[in-house]
C-alpha positions as a LaTeX table, in Angstrom:
\begin{tabular}{lrrr}
\hline
Residue & $x$ (\AA) & $y$ (\AA) & $z$ (\AA) \\
\hline
Met1 & 87.86 & $-72.20$ & $-210.65$ \\
Ser2 & 85.91 & $-72.11$ & $-207.50$ \\
Phe3 & 85.60 & $-69.56$ & $-204.36$ \\
Ile4 & 85.19 & $-70.61$ & $-201.08$ \\
Ala5 & 82.93 & $-68.37$ & $-199.00$ \\
Leu6 & 84.31 & $-67.58$ & $-195.50$ \\
Pro7 & 81.92 & $-66.36$ & $-193.01$ \\
Pro8 & 83.02 & $-62.71$ & $-192.41$ \\
Asp9 & 85.41 & $-61.60$ & $-189.11$ \\
Pro10 & 83.51 & $-60.92$ & $-186.52$ \\
Ala11 & 82.80 & $-56.82$ & $-185.54$ \\
Ser12 & 84.48 & $-57.52$ & $-182.39$ \\
Pro13 & 87.67 & $-59.74$ & $-181.56$ \\
Asp14 & 86.50 & $-63.37$ & $-180.55$ \\
Gly15 & 85.80 & $-63.64$ & $-177.19$ \\
Ser16 & 86.03 & $-60.14$ & $-176.67$ \\
Thr17 & 84.64 & $-58.58$ & $-173.24$ \\
Val18 & 84.08 & $-55.23$ & $-171.08$ \\
Glu19 & 85.12 & $-56.39$ & $-167.95$ \\
Gly20 & 83.36 & $-54.55$ & $-164.76$ \\
Asp21 & 85.27 & $-54.65$ & $-161.48$ \\
Gly22 & 84.66 & $-58.02$ & $-160.61$ \\
Trp23 & 81.61 & $-58.02$ & $-158.56$ \\
Tyr24 & 79.39 & $-57.64$ & $-162.12$ \\
Pro25 & 79.68 & $-60.33$ & $-164.75$ \\
Ala26 & 81.88 & $-59.02$ & $-167.80$ \\
Ile27 & 80.02 & $-57.68$ & $-170.80$ \\
Asp28 & 81.03 & $-60.03$ & $-174.02$ \\
Arg29 & 81.03 & $-57.60$ & $-177.37$ \\
Asn30 & 80.16 & $-60.07$ & $-179.74$ \\
Lys31 & 77.20 & $-61.95$ & $-177.81$ \\
Met32 & 75.39 & $-57.93$ & $-177.36$ \\
Arg33 & 76.02 & $-57.68$ & $-181.09$ \\
Asp34 & 74.35 & $-60.90$ & $-181.60$ \\
Ala35 & 71.27 & $-60.48$ & $-179.19$ \\
Leu36 & 70.58 & $-56.62$ & $-180.12$ \\
Arg37 & 71.81 & $-57.20$ & $-184.18$ \\
Ile38 & 74.39 & $-54.61$ & $-184.01$ \\
Ser39 & 75.64 & $-54.18$ & $-187.66$ \\
Thr40 & 79.23 & $-53.60$ & $-188.41$ \\
Ile41 & 78.52 & $-49.75$ & $-188.81$ \\
Val42 & 79.32 & $-49.50$ & $-185.32$ \\
Thr43 & 82.86 & $-50.02$ & $-184.54$ \\
Asp44 & 84.26 & $-52.26$ & $-181.73$ \\
Thr45 & 85.45 & $-48.77$ & $-180.19$ \\
Arg46 & 82.00 & $-47.32$ & $-180.05$ \\
Leu47 & 80.63 & $-50.34$ & $-178.92$ \\
Val48 & 83.04 & $-50.67$ & $-175.73$ \\
Ala49 & 82.11 & $-47.02$ & $-175.16$ \\
Ala50 & 78.75 & $-47.48$ & $-175.08$ \\
Ile51 & 78.96 & $-50.75$ & $-172.83$ \\
Met52 & 81.11 & $-49.17$ & $-170.51$ \\
Gly53 & 78.30 & $-46.09$ & $-170.15$ \\
Gly54 & 75.87 & $-48.52$ & $-169.88$ \\
Gln55 & 77.62 & $-49.97$ & $-166.79$ \\
Leu56 & 77.91 & $-46.78$ & $-165.08$ \\
Thr57 & 74.48 & $-46.19$ & $-165.53$ \\
Ile58 & 73.20 & $-49.58$ & $-164.65$ \\
Glu59 & 75.96 & $-49.74$ & $-161.80$ \\
Arg60 & 74.54 & $-46.64$ & $-160.17$ \\
Glu61 & 71.11 & $-47.42$ & $-159.99$ \\
Leu62 & 72.09 & $-50.66$ & $-158.19$ \\
Val63 & 74.35 & $-48.80$ & $-155.83$ \\
Asn64 & 72.21 & $-49.64$ & $-152.84$ \\
Trp65 & 71.34 & $-53.35$ & $-153.76$ \\
Arg66 & 74.75 & $-54.17$ & $-154.16$ \\
Ala67 & 75.60 & $-52.63$ & $-151.12$ \\
Ala68 & 73.10 & $-54.96$ & $-149.41$ \\
Arg69 & 74.00 & $-57.68$ & $-151.00$ \\
Glu70 & 77.75 & $-57.30$ & $-150.13$ \\
Asp71 & 76.69 & $-56.57$ & $-146.28$ \\
Glu72 & 74.51 & $-59.96$ & $-146.47$ \\
Gly73 & 78.26 & $-61.15$ & $-146.98$ \\
Ala74 & 78.46 & $-61.37$ & $-151.06$ \\
Ala75 & 81.59 & $-61.44$ & $-152.91$ \\
Ala76 & 80.12 & $-61.20$ & $-156.68$ \\
Met77 & 76.64 & $-61.27$ & $-157.71$ \\
Thr78 & 76.61 & $-64.66$ & $-158.73$ \\
Glu79 & 76.91 & $-65.24$ & $-155.12$ \\
Val80 & 73.48 & $-63.64$ & $-154.65$ \\
Glu81 & 70.74 & $-65.94$ & $-155.19$ \\
Pro82 & 73.73 & $-68.52$ & $-156.49$ \\
Thr83 & 70.89 & $-71.37$ & $-157.54$ \\
Arg84 & 67.89 & $-69.09$ & $-159.10$ \\
Thr85 & 68.81 & $-69.82$ & $-162.85$ \\
Val86 & 67.22 & $-69.66$ & $-165.76$ \\
Gly87 & 68.43 & $-71.79$ & $-169.25$ \\
Gly88 & 71.47 & $-72.59$ & $-167.25$ \\
Glu89 & 72.58 & $-69.08$ & $-166.57$ \\
His90 & 72.48 & $-67.32$ & $-163.13$ \\
Arg91 & 69.41 & $-65.03$ & $-163.36$ \\
Leu92 & 70.57 & $-62.41$ & $-162.02$ \\
Ser93 & 73.30 & $-62.32$ & $-164.37$ \\
Val94 & 71.25 & $-62.32$ & $-167.06$ \\
Leu95 & 69.43 & $-59.62$ & $-165.94$ \\
Tyr96 & 72.47 & $-57.50$ & $-165.30$ \\
Thr97 & 73.60 & $-58.06$ & $-168.58$ \\
Arg98 & 70.20 & $-57.45$ & $-170.27$ \\
Ala99 & 70.36 & $-54.08$ & $-168.37$ \\
Val100 & 73.82 & $-53.26$ & $-169.56$ \\
Arg101 & 73.15 & $-54.23$ & $-172.61$ \\
Phe102 & 69.71 & $-52.01$ & $-173.69$ \\
Ala103 & 71.32 & $-49.18$ & $-171.95$ \\
Ala104 & 74.20 & $-49.31$ & $-173.85$ \\
Ala105 & 72.00 & $-49.89$ & $-177.43$ \\
Ala106 & 70.01 & $-46.60$ & $-176.13$ \\
Glu107 & 73.42 & $-44.77$ & $-175.99$ \\
Leu108 & 73.98 & $-45.89$ & $-179.37$ \\
Ala109 & 70.66 & $-45.62$ & $-180.87$ \\
Glu110 & 70.58 & $-41.63$ & $-179.38$ \\
Leu111 & 74.13 & $-40.90$ & $-180.90$ \\
His112 & 73.92 & $-42.39$ & $-183.92$ \\
Arg113 & 72.15 & $-39.72$ & $-185.86$ \\
Asp114 & 72.61 & $-37.97$ & $-189.37$ \\
Leu115 & 73.26 & $-34.05$ & $-189.03$ \\
Thr116 & 72.71 & $-33.52$ & $-192.23$ \\
Ala117 & 69.19 & $-35.48$ & $-192.20$ \\
Thr118 & 66.88 & $-35.15$ & $-195.26$ \\
Glu119 & 62.96 & $-35.85$ & $-194.80$ \\
Asp120 & 63.74 & $-39.38$ & $-195.35$ \\
Gly121 & 66.44 & $-39.21$ & $-193.14$ \\
Gln122 & 64.74 & $-37.23$ & $-190.45$ \\
Ala123 & 62.06 & $-40.20$ & $-190.58$ \\
Arg124 & 64.75 & $-42.61$ & $-189.45$ \\
Ala125 & 65.82 & $-40.67$ & $-186.54$ \\
Asp126 & 62.32 & $-40.23$ & $-185.58$ \\
Thr127 & 62.35 & $-44.47$ & $-185.49$ \\
Glu128 & 65.86 & $-44.43$ & $-183.90$ \\
Ala129 & 64.81 & $-42.61$ & $-180.97$ \\
Thr130 & 61.65 & $-44.53$ & $-180.59$ \\
Thr131 & 63.87 & $-47.22$ & $-180.55$ \\
Ala132 & 66.35 & $-45.63$ & $-177.89$ \\
Gln133 & 63.04 & $-45.29$ & $-175.92$ \\
Glu134 & 62.29 & $-48.62$ & $-175.85$ \\
Tyr135 & 65.62 & $-49.63$ & $-175.17$ \\
His136 & 65.63 & $-47.65$ & $-172.23$ \\
Arg137 & 62.48 & $-49.06$ & $-170.89$ \\
Leu138 & 64.06 & $-52.73$ & $-171.33$ \\
Ala139 & 66.70 & $-51.19$ & $-169.08$ \\
Thr140 & 64.33 & $-50.15$ & $-166.55$ \\
Asn141 & 62.53 & $-53.32$ & $-166.59$ \\
Ala142 & 65.81 & $-55.54$ & $-166.27$ \\
Val143 & 67.12 & $-53.38$ & $-163.15$ \\
Arg144 & 63.61 & $-53.12$ & $-161.56$ \\
Asp145 & 63.82 & $-57.45$ & $-161.99$ \\
Ile146 & 66.95 & $-56.97$ & $-159.98$ \\
Leu147 & 65.52 & $-54.92$ & $-157.33$ \\
Gly148 & 62.21 & $-57.17$ & $-156.93$ \\
Thr149 & 60.23 & $-54.26$ & $-157.39$ \\
Gly150 & 57.30 & $-53.40$ & $-159.84$ \\
Arg151 & 57.46 & $-52.63$ & $-163.55$ \\
Val152 & 54.83 & $-49.94$ & $-163.32$ \\
Ala153 & 54.48 & $-46.51$ & $-161.84$ \\
Val154 & 51.29 & $-45.12$ & $-161.46$ \\
Glu155 & 50.87 & $-41.79$ & $-159.81$ \\
Leu156 & 47.38 & $-40.00$ & $-159.43$ \\
Ile157 & 46.87 & $-36.51$ & $-160.61$ \\
\hline
\end{tabular}
């Protein structure tokens, strides 16, 4: 008797995305899981909610930038600097996807805490808080790259 090991089912349906309003690119749920190593402990429903929250957050930060690009005639993000690519993909779309993924991952990290944490559980929660902060920082960096602004803000006291 032999057994055949089948690969596990994807945590989200194959090819599933979270669509935006059409101006920004859709976010592929399984590509996000793979890129950020989000396990199946995060249900597809929770992942979709976090991605939608990430889209709302990032699009709010880009509202003036988008309005300026639309005033220039761009009907979609891919029409802004269409020849600038990275890895064969539209550069701004890559940055937007990164920003949304990191904003969504920060939300998941912040909300995925055990309310009955033991001392070990609290240590894990502290690590998750650091991870959430890192995700927020990475999302901010991607937004600043889209806007063409610096990543460092310095204020003299």
